C-alpha positions as semicolon CSV with decimal commas, in nm:
position;residue;x (nm);y (nm);z (nm)
1;M;1,175;0,108;1,301
2;R;0,994;0,394;1,462
3;V;0,812;0,668;1,273
4;R;0,863;1,036;1,355
5;P;0,638;1,302;1,201
6;A;0,796;1,647;1,176
7;A;0,681;1,993;1,075
8;L;0,787;2,214;0,786
9;I;0,701;2,564;0,909
10;I;0,829;2,848;0,694
11;A;0,792;3,218;0,772
12;N;0,984;3,510;0,624
13;D;1,203;3,271;0,421
14;A;1,317;3,085;0,733
15;L;1,248;2,735;0,870
16;L;1,133;2,688;1,229
17;T;1,367;2,451;1,412
18;M;1,444;2,354;1,769
19;Q;1,809;2,403;1,862
20;Y;1,993;2,143;2,068
21;R;2,353;2,149;2,187
22;Y;2,553;1,825;2,169
23;G;2,904;1,882;2,303
24;N;3,029;2,181;2,104
25;T;2,785;2,132;1,817
26;D;2,450;2,300;1,755
27;V;2,197;2,068;1,594
28;Y;1,873;2,201;1,447
29;M;1,581;1,962;1,470
30;L;1,252;1,986;1,289
31;P;0,973;2,011;1,548
32;G;0,778;1,690;1,587
33;G;0,784;1,370;1,783
34;N;0,661;1,018;1,829
35;P;0,300;0,910;1,790
36;D;0,117;0,780;2,095
37;P;-0,079;0,454;2,056
38;G;-0,387;0,515;1,844
39;E;-0,265;0,845;1,694
40;D;-0,213;0,896;1,324
41;L;0,089;1,098;1,211
42;K;-0,095;1,427;1,165
43;E;-0,262;1,400;1,506
44;A;0,074;1,322;1,667
45;L;0,234;1,622;1,500
46;Q;-0,046;1,853;1,615
47;R;-0,014;1,724;1,973
48;E;0,367;1,750;1,977
49;L;0,362;2,110;1,849
50;R;0,096;2,201;2,105
51;E;0,296;2,042;2,390
52;E;0,647;2,152;2,292
53;L;0,581;2,492;2,133
54;G;0,234;2,596;2,251
55;V;0,091;2,640;1,901
56;E;-0,213;2,500;1,723
57;V;-0,149;2,398;1,363
58;Q;-0,324;2,280;1,053
59;V;-0,117;1,999;0,904
60;G;-0,108;1,966;0,526
61;E;0,043;1,698;0,305
62;M;0,361;1,502;0,359
63;V;0,638;1,667;0,158
64;L;0,914;1,412;0,214
65;C;1,007;1,100;0,402
66;G;1,334;0,920;0,453
67;E;1,508;0,676;0,682
68;V;1,789;0,728;0,931
69;I;1,938;0,380;0,971
70;D;2,213;0,256;1,202
71;W;2,284;0,596;1,356
72;G;2,512;0,559;1,654
73;G;2,323;0,272;1,813
74;K;1,991;0,454;1,806
75;E;1,672;0,298;1,674
76;D;1,616;0,323;1,298
77;T;1,365;0,598;1,224
78;L;1,139;0,684;0,932
79;H;1,106;1,063;0,925
80;C;0,790;1,202;0,766
81;V;0,794;1,579;0,711
82;F;0,457;1,748;0,672
83;E;0,387;2,098;0,549
84;V;0,214;2,310;0,811
85;L;-0,048;2,533;0,651
86;D;-0,148;2,750;0,945
87;V;0,002;2,826;1,287
88;A;-0,205;2,983;1,564
89;G;0,005;3,132;1,840
90;K;0,369;3,227;1,879
91;P;0,607;2,930;1,922
92;R;0,757;2,917;2,272
93;L;0,955;2,631;2,422
94;N;0,783;2,435;2,696
95;P;1,065;2,283;2,908
96;E;0,823;2,026;3,050
97;H;0,796;1,868;2,704
98;T;1,133;1,931;2,536
99;T;1,503;1,948;2,611
100;A;1,565;2,193;2,325
101;G;1,765;2,497;2,429
102;A;1,604;2,743;2,191
103;I;1,379;2,800;1,895
104;A;1,582;2,893;1,587
105;W;1,455;3,028;1,256
106;V;1,709;2,901;1,000
107;P;1,713;3,099;0,675
108;V;1,610;2,877;0,384
109;S;1,926;2,989;0,202
110;E;2,135;2,832;0,484
111;L;1,961;2,495;0,509
112;Q;2,236;2,311;0,323
113;T;2,504;2,429;0,566
114;Q;2,336;2,350;0,900
115;I;2,363;2,026;1,094
116;M;2,004;1,911;1,121
117;Y;1,821;1,610;1,252
118;P;1,717;1,464;1,024
119;Q;1,982;1,595;0,784
120;V;1,739;1,704;0,513
121;G;1,825;2,070;0,460
122;S;1,918;2,031;0,094
123;K;1,607;1,819;0,028
124;L;1,381;2,076;0,194
125;Q;1,545;2,348;-0,011
126;A;1,481;2,145;-0,328
127;Y;1,117;2,094;-0,224
128;L;1,072;2,468;-0,166
129;E;1,228;2,539;-0,509
130;G;1,000;2,282;-0,674
131;T;1,291;2,057;-0,779
132;L;1,254;1,761;-0,540
133;P;1,190;1,467;-0,774
134;S;1,014;1,244;-0,519
135;A;0,875;1,271;-0,166
136;H;1,060;0,952;-0,070
137;I;1,423;1,047;-0,036
138;G;1,545;0,708;0,089
139;R;1,830;0,676;0,335
140;I;1,928;0,997;0,512
141;E;2,300;1,018;0,583
142;Q;2,307;1,158;0,934
143;P;2,631;1,305;1,067
144;F;2,729;1,194;1,415
145;V;2,748;1,464;1,676
């Protein structure tokens, strides 16, 4: 199982995501990526956001984690979402480090209706409302695209 740290960046009641197109479906991914050898999760997240979006961030606490298991032949992944406390710079896609087509700010009120990877919109909404009972959300049911 691999581990993927991801960022929870909220501004103006919207969540920063990276938009990908799979066939006819838009998928909104939380920014983040895979740790390099010797990196802890927060360091990996800082590096990934610097490389992919050109921003420097201060990473706070982990707000949720969950597993995507047996998803279309892909490797099982533990997703760890961290709150980002401060962002320096304006996010801009760096095509040398990502295949995302666009940056998309998804309104928090629409998180439950978007196809995300990982599919945690309702859990993030619950966290933001203060009603998420536990940071560990267990298995994440991921729709196939």
